[in-house]
C-alpha positions in Angstrom: -5.0 -36.6 15.6 -2.1 -35.3 13.4 0.9 -33.5 15.3 2.6 -30.5 13.2 5.7 -28.0 14.1 3.5 -25.4 13.0 0.1 -24.5 12.1 -0.4 -21.2 10.5 -3.8 -20.4 10.0 -4.7 -18.1 6.5 -3.2 -18.8 3.4 -2.7 -14.6 2.1 0.8 -13.4 1.4 1.4 -13.6 5.2 0.7 -16.8 5.7 2.3 -18.3 2.8 5.2 -16.5 3.4 5.3 -18.1 6.6 4.7 -21.2 5.6 7.8 -21.5 2.7 10.1 -20.2 5.8 9.1 -22.9 8.2 9.9 -25.4 5.3 13.4 -23.8 5.0 13.6 -25.2 8.6 13.0 -28.5 8.0 9.3 -28.1 10.2 6.2 -30.2 9.3 3.9 -27.4 8.4 0.2 -27.3 7.7 -1.0 -24.3 6.1 -5.1 -23.6 6.2 -6.8 -21.3 4.1 -10.8 -21.4 4.3 -11.2 -18.9 0.7 -8.7 -18.4 -2.1 -5.0 -18.9 -1.2 -3.0 -15.8 -2.3 -5.5 -14.0 -0.5 -6.6 -10.4 -1.1 -3.2 -10.3 -2.2 -4.1 -11.5 -5.7 -7.6 -10.8 -5.4 -10.2 -7.9 -5.4 -6.5 -6.4 -3.4 -3.0 -5.6 -4.4 -2.5 -7.1 -7.6 -6.5 -6.5 -8.9 -6.2 -3.1 -8.4 -2.8 -2.6 -9.5 -3.4 -4.4 -12.8 -6.2 -2.0 -13.3 -4.1 0.8 -12.6 -1.1 -0.2 -15.0 -3.9 -0.4 -18.1 -5.4 3.0 -17.4 -2.1 4.6 -16.3 -1.6 3.6 -20.0 -4.6 4.6 -21.7 -4.5 8.2 -20.2 -0.6 8.6 -21.4 -1.7 7.5 -25.2 -4.9 10.1 -24.7 -2.6 12.6 -23.6 -0.6 12.3 -26.7 -3.7 12.4 -29.1 -5.3 15.0 -27.5 -2.0 17.3 -28.1 -2.3 16.4 -31.8 -6.0 16.9 -32.2 -7.1 13.4 -32.2 -9.9 11.4 -31.2 -9.2 10.1 -27.8 -8.8 6.0 -27.5 -11.2 3.5 -25.7 -11.0 0.4 -24.4 -13.9 -1.6 -23.2 -14.2 -2.4 -19.7 -15.2 -6.0 -20.6 -11.3 -6.1 -22.2 -10.4 -4.3 -18.8 -11.5 -7.0 -16.9 -10.5 -9.8 -19.1 -6.6 -8.1 -18.4 -6.9 -8.2 -15.0 -8.2 -11.7 -14.9 -5.0 -13.0 -16.8 -2.8 -11.3 -14.1 -4.8 -13.0 -11.4 -5.0 -16.0 -13.3 -1.3 -15.9 -13.8 -0.1 -15.6 -10.0 -3.1 -17.9 -9.2 -1.3 -21.1 -11.1 2.3 -20.4 -9.5 0.4 -20.5 -5.9 -1.3 -23.9 -7.5 1.5 -25.2 -9.1 3.6 -24.7 -6.0 1.6 -26.2 -3.6 0.6 -29.3 -5.6 4.4 -30.2 -6.1 5.4 -29.5 -2.5 2.5 -32.0 -1.6 3.2 -34.6 -3.9 4.7 -38.1 -2.7 8.1 -37.8 -4.2 8.3 -34.4 -2.3 10.5 -34.6 1.0 9.1 -31.3 1.8 6.6 -32.1 5.3 3.7 -29.6 4.3 0.4 -30.0 4.3 -2.2 -27.7 2.4 -5.3 -27.7 4.3 -8.9 -26.0 2.8 -11.3 -25.5 5.6 -12.1 -23.1 8.3 -9.9 -23.1 11.3 -10.6 -22.6 14.7 -8.4 -22.6 18.0 -9.8 -25.0 20.7 -6.6 -24.3 22.7 -3.1 -23.2 22.1 -2.0 -26.3 20.7 -5.0 -28.2 19.0 -6.9 -26.5 15.8 -10.1 -27.7 14.9 -10.5 -27.7 10.9 -13.9 -27.1 9.1 -14.1 -28.2 6.2 -16.7 -30.0 2.9 -15.2 -33.1 3.8 -16.0 -33.2 7.7 -14.4 -31.6 11.1 -11.1 -33.0 12.2 -8.4 -32.0 14.6 -4.7 -31.4 14.7 -2.1 -29.9 17.3 0.6 -28.0 16.6 3.5 -27.0 18.7 3.7 -23.4 17.4 0.4 -21.6 15.8 0.8 -18.7 13.2 -2.2 -16.2 12.8 -2.1 -14.6 9.7 -5.9 -14.1 9.0 -5.6 -10.7 7.1 -8.5 -7.9 6.7 -11.5 -6.8 4.9 -13.1 -3.5 3.8 -14.4 -1.7 6.3 -18.2 -0.9 6.3 -20.2 1.9 8.0 -23.1 0.7 9.7 -25.3 3.9 8.5 -24.8 3.0 4.7 -26.3 -0.2 3.3 -23.3 -2.0 1.4 -24.8 -4.2 -1.5 -21.5 -4.5 -3.4 -23.2 -3.6 -6.5 -24.6 -0.3 -6.4 -22.5 1.2 -2.8 -19.4 -0.8 -2.6 -15.8 -1.7 -1.7 -13.1 -3.2 -3.1 -14.2 -6.2 -2.8 -16.7 -5.3 -5.4 -15.7 -2.2 -7.6 -13.9 -4.8 -10.0 -16.8 -7.2 -10.4 -19.0 -4.1 -12.0 -20.6 -4.9 -15.6 -19.3 -1.5 -17.1 -17.7 2.0 -16.1 -19.9 3.8 -14.2 -21.3 7.0 -15.4 -20.6 8.5 -12.4 -18.8 7.7 -8.8 -18.5 8.8 -5.6 -15.7 7.7 -3.6 -15.6 8.1 0.2 -12.3 8.5 1.4 -9.4 10.5 0.2 -6.6 8.1 1.6 -4.5 6.1 -0.8 -7.0 3.6 -1.8 -9.7 6.0 -2.4 -7.2 8.2 -4.2 -5.9 5.3 -6.7 -9.6 4.5 -7.6 -10.2 8.1 -8.4 -6.9 7.9 -10.6 -8.1 4.5 -12.0 -11.6 6.3 -13.4 -10.5 9.3 -14.3 -7.5 7.8 -16.4 -10.1 5.5 -18.2 -12.1 9.1 -19.0 -15.4 7.5 -19.2 -16.4 7.8 -15.4 -17.3 11.6 -14.1 -15.8 11.1 -10.7 -16.4 12.6 -6.7 -14.1 12.3 -3.9 -15.4 12.7 -0.7 -12.5 14.4 1.7 -13.4 15.2 5.1 -9.8 16.7 5.8 -9.0 20.0 4.3 -6.8 18.2 1.7 -6.4 14.5 0.3 -3.6 12.4 1.2 -3.5 14.5 4.9 -0.4 12.0 6.3 1.9 13.0 3.3 3.3 16.4 3.2 1.4 19.4 1.2 3.8 19.6 -1.6 2.9 15.7 -2.5 -0.6 15.9 -1.7 -1.1 19.3 -4.1 0.6 17.2 -7.3 -1.7 14.6 -6.8 -4.9 16.6 -6.3 -4.1 19.5 -8.8 -4.0 16.4 -11.2 -7.2 14.6 -10.3 -8.7 17.7 -10.6 -7.4 18.6 -14.1 -8.8 15.0 -15.3 -12.1 16.2 -13.8 -12.6 15.0 -10.7 -14.4 16.9 -7.9 -12.9 17.1 -4.3 -15.5 17.9 -1.7 -12.7 19.0 1.0 -13.3 19.3 4.4 -16.7 18.1 3.8 -18.6 15.7 6.0 -20.9 13.1 4.8 -24.2 13.4 6.4 -26.1 10.4 4.7 -26.1 8.1 1.6 -28.4 5.9 0.5 -29.8 3.8 -2.9 -32.6 5.8 -4.7 -34.3 4.1 -7.6 -31.1 2.4 -8.3 -28.6 5.2 -8.2 -26.7 6.2 -5.5 -27.7 9.8 -3.4 -25.4 11.6 -0.8 -25.8 14.5 1.3 -22.7 16.3 2.0 -22.2 19.3 4.5 -19.6 22.0 4.0 -17.9 24.2 6.4 -19.8 27.2 5.6 -23.0 25.3 6.9 -24.1 24.8 2.9 -25.6 21.4 2.3 -25.1 19.8 -1.3 -27.4 16.5 -2.3 -25.8 14.8 -5.5 -26.8 11.4 -7.6 -24.6 9.6 -9.0 -24.7 6.0 -10.4 -21.9 3.9 -8.1 -19.8 4.3 -4.9 -17.3 2.8 -3.3 -16.2 3.1 0.4 -12.7 3.5 1.3 -12.5 3.6 4.5 -10.3 1.7 5.9 -10.0 -1.9 6.7 -10.9 -4.1 9.8 -9.0 -7.5 11.0 -10.4 -11.1 10.7 -10.4 -12.0 14.0 -13.5 -13.3 14.4 -14.1 -16.7 15.4 -10.8 -17.8 15.6 -10.8 -19.1 18.9 -8.8 -16.5 20.6 -10.6 -16.9 23.8 -10.3 -20.5 24.4 -6.1 -20.1 23.4 -5.8 -17.0 25.6 -5.2 -14.7 23.0 -5.6 -11.1 24.1 -6.7 -8.2 21.5 -6.6 -4.4 21.2 -9.1 -2.1 21.7 -9.3 -1.8 17.9 -9.7 -5.6 17.3 -6.3 -6.2 16.2 -4.4 -9.2 17.6 -1.9 -8.0 20.0 1.9 -8.8 19.5 5.3 -8.3 20.5 8.0 -8.6 17.7 5.0 -10.8 16.3 4.3 -13.2 19.2 1.0 -12.8 20.9 0.5 -13.0 24.5 0.9 -16.5 24.6 4.1 -18.0 23.8 3.7 -20.2 20.9 0.9 -17.8 19.2 2.2 -15.5 16.2 0.2 -12.7 14.5 1.5 -11.3 11.4 0.2 -9.1 8.6 -2.9 -7.1 8.5 -4.4 -8.6 12.0 -1.3 -7.5 13.8 -2.5 -4.0 13.5 1.1 -2.7 12.2 1.3 -1.6 8.4 -1.1 -3.4 6.4 1.0 -3.9 3.0 1.6 -7.1 1.5 5.4 -6.5 1.7 5.3 -5.9 5.4 3.2 -8.9 6.0 5.6 -10.9 4.4 8.9 -9.6 6.3 6.5 -10.4 9.5 5.9 -13.4 8.7 9.6 -14.7 7.9 10.6 -13.3 11.0 8.1 -14.8 13.4 9.4 -18.4 11.9 12.8 -17.0 12.1 12.1 -16.1 16.0 10.7 -19.2 16.4 13.1 -21.8 15.0 16.5 -19.5 14.3 17.1 -17.7 17.1 16.4 -14.3 15.7 15.9 -11.9 19.1 16.7 -8.8 17.1 14.1 -6.0 16.5 11.8 -5.9 13.7 12.3 -2.9 11.8 9.5 -0.4 10.2 12.1 2.6 9.7 12.8 1.4 5.7 9.6 0.3 4.7 9.2 1.7 0.7 6.0 2.6 0.0 4.1 3.1 -3.9 0.8 5.1 -4.1 -0.9 4.6 -7.5 -1.5 8.0 -9.0 -0.9 9.9 -11.5 1.9 10.8 -11.1 3.3 7.8 -9.6 4.4 8.8 -5.4 6.9 6.6 -3.6 7.8 6.6 0.0 10.3 5.6 2.9 11.1 6.8 6.2 9.9 9.9 7.5 8.2 12.8 5.7 8.3 16.9 7.0 5.3 16.9 8.8 6.4 13.7 11.2 10.0 15.2 11.4 7.9 18.1 13.4 5.9 16.2 14.8 8.9 14.4 16.6 10.3 17.2 17.1 13.7 16.7 15.0 15.3 19.4 13.0 16.2 18.5 9.3 17.6 19.5 6.3 15.7 19.2 3.0 16.6 18.7 -0.6 14.6 19.0 -3.3 14.7 18.6 -7.2 12.1 19.1 -9.7 12.2 16.4 -12.5 12.4 19.1 -15.0 16.1 18.8 -14.3 16.6 15.1 -15.0 17.9 14.1 -18.4 15.1 10.9 -18.6 12.3 12.5 -17.5 12.8 15.2 -20.2 13.8 12.6 -22.5 10.5 10.5 -21.3 8.7 14.3 -21.8 7.4 13.6 -18.5 8.6 16.2 -16.1 5.8 16.7 -13.7 7.3 15.4 -10.5 10.4 15.8 -7.6 12.7 14.3 -5.3 13.0 15.0 -1.6 15.1 13.5 0.4 14.9 14.3 4.4 18.4 14.3 6.5 19.7 14.9 9.6 20.6 18.5 10.6 24.3 18.1 11.8 27.5 17.1 9.9 26.8 13.5 9.4 23.5 14.4 7.4 22.0 10.7 8.1 19.2 10.0 5.4 16.1 10.1 7.4 13.1 9.9 4.8 12.5 10.3 0.8 9.8 11.0 -1.1 9.7 10.5 -4.8 6.6 11.8 -6.9 6.9 11.2 -11.2 7.9 8.3 -13.3 9.6 5.4 -12.0 9.1 6.9 -8.3 9.3 3.1 -6.9 12.6 2.1 -8.3 14.2 5.4 -7.3 13.8 5.1 -3.2 15.1 1.5 -3.0 18.5 2.8 -3.0 17.2 5.3 0.1 15.8 2.4 2.0 18.9 0.4 2.0 20.8 3.3 3.2 18.2 4.0 5.9 18.6 0.2 7.3 22.3 0.1 6.8 22.6 3.9 8.4 24.8 4.4 5.9 25.9 8.4 5.0 25.0 10.3 2.1 28.6 10.2 0.7 27.7 6.7 -0.8 25.2 7.5 -3.4 27.4 10.9 -4.2 30.1 8.6 -5.1 28.1 6.0 -7.2 27.7 5.9 -11.1 24.6 6.0 -12.0 23.2 4.8 -15.4 22.4 7.8 -18.0 20.3 8.9 -18.9 18.1 7.5 -15.5 15.5 8.8 -13.3 17.7 7.9 -10.5 20.5 10.4 -11.4 18.3 12.6 -10.1 18.9 11.2 -6.2 22.4 11.6 -7.0 22.2 15.4 -7.7 20.1 15.8 -4.4 22.7 14.1 -2.9 25.4 16.4 -4.4 23.2 20.0 -3.7 23.6 18.9 0.2 27.3 18.4 -0.1 27.3 21.4 -2.2 28.9 20.1 -5.5 26.2 19.7 -8.2 26.4 20.1 -11.6 23.5 22.6 -11.7 23.3 25.0 -8.5 20.0 25.9 -6.8 20.8 29.6 -6.5 20.6 29.9 -10.1 17.4 27.2 -10.8 15.4 28.4 -7.6 12.2 27.2 -8.8 13.2 24.0 -9.7 16.0 23.2 -6.9 15.5 23.8 -3.4 17.4 23.5 -0.3 16.6 24.4 2.9 16.5 23.6 7.2 13.5 22.8 8.5 13.3 23.6 12.6 10.9 21.2 14.4 9.9 23.2 17.3 8.6 26.2 15.3 7.8 24.8 11.7 10.2 27.5 10.2 12.2 26.8 6.8 15.4 28.7 6.4 16.5 29.0 2.7 19.8 27.2 1.7 21.7 28.0 -1.6 25.1 26.8 -3.0 27.1 29.6 -4.5 
């Protein structure tokens, strides 16, 4: 039986990051993956959906210009969309494959083994690997569980991944569906509604059981996205309850009930279930190794370590924020805790996220409704994209920056929301300041490139410091500064003279 310093089960973004960080410490590593290395980070997940969104966004932008000039809209065949996505997947897959191959060459000084097969813990140190070549056991001082997650399915809806699909099936359709219903108005549901409405070939319906889409975000963020979806022809069933969904004559028939008691029966060509994900914790030998699960079947952990000292859980199976970048951070943290003596807290306070919508939405830290929920009084400054020179030059003036700071003289940054072009790039400096606990003056004095979208952040900060170029008392609709009292959720508007 071969011995390893560390065994990593799962070759997605989290597992791969853990393996590479363990190599940095000179450890003997085995990475076990039963499917494709890269996992949902490449296949039917982040890379796939975002490559599709990028293409759909370009199509929508081109058609916006063509329609304004009275010209016919541009169309791209679905087969070309699929080819573009396949090329993106191939490029990323080749990077992983070549990297692994070179690491395992005999001339390499790295002690790394990549094993294809299904892994099961027989104890907290022994792991069985079942592959096409047979079964064999290995022993490891430490084990990292990074088995990821899969789309959640509903027991009363038959999901065949051809007519009624999850994100595992939607990219494998043969052509644009003439009509598509999406169940779930969270990030993923809204992203796919955006993608298919951008292409302009599909009538999209979005079932939202809440009173508005993106219920975890502030109302002003959700309203911009919702208005754009509706303008693109998406029908949003707000505050609707799905009574049933089934396949009838090769199509999807669904029935919803509305708050007024009325019922609607609608038939569409395809359906997409976007109701969350569930962790891959089955058949891992958790019981044999003594590892406990939470009530929702996630692997319980304390700063990535499970209840068994030498077993760690990272990425989606840990039940924290299910994002590629977070999984990688958790994985690296776990290895550093094992071998680098890292006893610091892993923080999720400055996590930068992006939602691929129309327009793009990016977030870091707290939003307004979270401040109210936590009882935090705050000041909020909001600047419309119409006041930013780069947005004007791009003719993309829809959107806004919103920065939330503590309601005191220090005005430490609590969070930011960016809605509009280049939103994901704009929030990075704010994320860094949150992590470093630096005051907003740092941004006020920084010389930003001109013209750039991030100049809007500087103007937001200047508004809080009462030294902005444009005055909120003049541009009341485009520039706002207000105090939010958590106890009453009341807003007091503050204006510069």
